[in-house]
N, C-alpha and C positions, 0 to 999 in steps of 0.2 A: 648611655649617660658617661662611659666611660670614654669615651672619646672625646664629648666636653670639660673633662676635667684634665685633659693633661696641657701643658703650655705650650705654644707651637714646638717641635721638635724634641718636645716631651716622650718618654718611653715608658710601655705598661709593661709589668710582669704578672700576666696572668698564670697561677697554682690553679691548677683543675684538673677534674676527675677524666680520663679520656680511655674507649675500648679499642681492641684492633682492631680493623675492619681500611675496606675502602673508602675512595674520598665519595661522600656520599651515605654514610652509614653512621647511622647514629642509634643507640640503644634509648628507649624513652620508656620508663616504667609506668607500669598502670598508676601504681600509687606513690610509694616511697622507694627509695635505693638506699638498703642498708642503715635504715630508719631514719634517713637525712630528709627535711620536711622540705630543705632549698636544692636538691638535684632534682630536674627538669627534663632533663637531656644530659647521656654521653654519649660525646661524639668521637669520633676516629680522631686522628692526627689529623690527615688530611683533609677530613672534613671540619676543624676547626679554624684550620688557616682557609678555607674558603670564605667559612663564616665573615672572621677577621677583614679579609680581602672586602666582601660584600659591603661591609660597615665601613669599609674609606681606614683601616691599617693599611699601612705597608709594611713591607721586607718583613714581615711575621716571621719567626722562624722557632721550631719546636727545642728548647736546649736541652732537655733531660726528662727523658721518661724514665719515670723508677717503677717497682709493683709497690702498693702499699699494702704495707703489714700491720701483722694482728697488734702489733706492738704500736702502732700508733692509731689504733682506734680509741676515741675516747670512751669509758666505761660509762654507760648509763644504766 
């Protein structure tokens, strides 16, 4: 769906959670991850890049990997 919303030559900026690991590695929480109902997979960066390539995105790159701190978490 994301690719279909882009104009020709458009750029996708994807902010997501990732885990450390080799290509092919992904964490798949059994229920919820960090009480977030919309997190189904947490891929490693190489896995995420492979997924993007397989879905037709070209020249994908990781620009920044930052650790998520408790200050960034929403209070529930």
